[in-house]
N, C-alpha and C positions, 0 to 999 in steps of 0.2 A: 737264708734267703737274701739277707743283705750283702754277703760275700759274693753270690752269683751275679747279682746285678751290679756289682762293683766291677767283677771281673769283666763282665760284658762291655760295661761302659769303657773301661780301659782298654780293652781290646779294640772297641770302636774308635776310640780317640788315636791308637796306634795304626789303625788302619786309615784314617783321616789324615793323620801325619804322613804316612808313607805316600799316599796319593798326591798330597801337596807337594812332596820333596820330587816325585816323578814328573807332577806338572811343571815345576820349576825348572827341572833338568831338561825337560822337552823344550820349554820355552826359552833357555838359555841356548840349547842346540840351534833352534830355529833363527833367533835373534843373532847368534854368532854368523850363521850361514849368510844372512841378509847383510850383516855389517862387513863380512869380507867380500861378499859381491859388490857392494857400493863402495868399498875401498879400492878394489881392484879395476873398477869400471873405466877409470882413465887409461891404465894399462892395456885392458882389452882393446880399447878404441886405438890406441897407438901401435897395436901389432900390425897396422896396415904398413908402418914404415919399413918392417922386416921383409917385405915382399918386393921382388926385383921389379924393375921397369921393364920387363920383357913380357911376351904373351904366354909363356908356359914356364913352370918351374918344377923340376924333378927331385923327388925325396925318395928315401930308402922304401918307403910304404906306397907312396901314391904320387899321382902327377896333378898338379895345379894347372888349370887353364883360365885364361882371362875372360872367357865367355864372350867373345866378340869386343870387349872394351879394348882401348888402345894399348894398356899394358895391365899387369897384375897388381901394380901398386894403385891404380884408379880403381879397379875392381874392389879390392880390399879395404880401400877407403870408404867407397860408397857401401860395402856390406857392413863394416864395423859402424859407420855412422846411423845404420838402421838398427843394427843389433843391440848396441849399448842402450838406447833408449827404450827399447822392448825389455830388456832385462831390468832396468830400473823401474820401469813402469809395473812390471809383474811383481817385483818385490814390494812396491808400494800398494799394489792392489791386495797382495796376500796378508801385509801387515797392518793394513789401514782399518781402524776401528770406527770409522764415521758412517753415518747412514747412507751418504752418496757415494760410497766406495763403487759401485757399479758402473758410474759414470767414467772411471778409469779405464774401461774395456774399449771404449771409444777410440782414445789414442794409441791403445794396444794393437787392436783390429788395424788403424791407420798405419802405423809402422810396419805391421805384419804384411799388409798388402803391398807397402812399397818394398820391403825385404824380396818378397816373392817377386815384384817387378825387377830387382837388382838381378836376382838369380836367373829368371827367366831369360831364353836365348832371344825372344823377339823384344829388341829394345827400342820399338818405335816411339813409345812415350814413356818416360820416366818421372814418377812424382807429378803425373798430371790427371789421370782418370781414376786415382784411387778414391777420390771423394764420392764418386758415383757408386763405388762398391761399398762405401761406408753408410748409405741412406738406408739400407734394410737393416743393418745393425743399429742404427739410431733410432729407427722405428720401433725396435723392441726394447732398447735398454732406456731411452728417455721416458716412455710411459711408465715403466716399471719404477723407475727411481721418483717419477713425479707422485705415483700412487703411494710408494713409501713415505715420501715428504707430506702428502695430505694427510695419511694416517697418524704421523708423527705430530704434525701442527694440530690436528683435531685433538689428539689424546694430551698432548703437553701444553699447549697454548691455550687452547680454548675449554680444556678439561671434558672433552666428549669421549665417552668411552662406547664405541659401536657395539660390543658384546653386552653392555647393559642396556642400551637402546633396543636391540634386538630381544632380549628376554623381556622387556616392558611390552614390546609388541606382541611377543607370543602370549604373554600373560591377558593382554587385552583381547587378542584372538580367542583365547580359552574361554574368557568371562562372557564374551559375545556369543559363542556357541552354546555355553550352559544356558544363556538367556534365551537364545532360539529354542533349545530343547525344552525349556519349561515353558515358553509359550505354545509349543506344539503340543504339549501334554494336555494343556488346558482347553 
């Protein structure tokens, strides 16, 4: 009996160890990807310098066009100046362990709208009207973050546990119903 229990315990410990090792490997992989993206971000930004100051550029695979900008170099500078912050903010969003990390979605959305404006053929307004597109996103993200903050503040600072309060209210309602039933029976 003792040997069976000991074997099960050893197998359980072995399984837990293997799971921890797998988690460490996965964490190391994701951390490495994040570190490489952050490290090469200046190089990604300065890719615009490799584009010529002409309206088109032919390669073996495809043709780059300036999309109505003066030249490809200007277009590439605008594109990379929006793309690099998006990449860095996404890495931050994915790796952030703070309760407020949803707020990072707001600048991600802002830069995404700006990037779309850069790519869009109608360049009447660049970096001017994106704030109006941000209002619906902010109307969703900000209240969610505020509710998370309230719950954390109540629980951690004030020591209020909403589940315990709900349980107490349910118990109070149950006792009240029992008292009404007893009164009705009399």
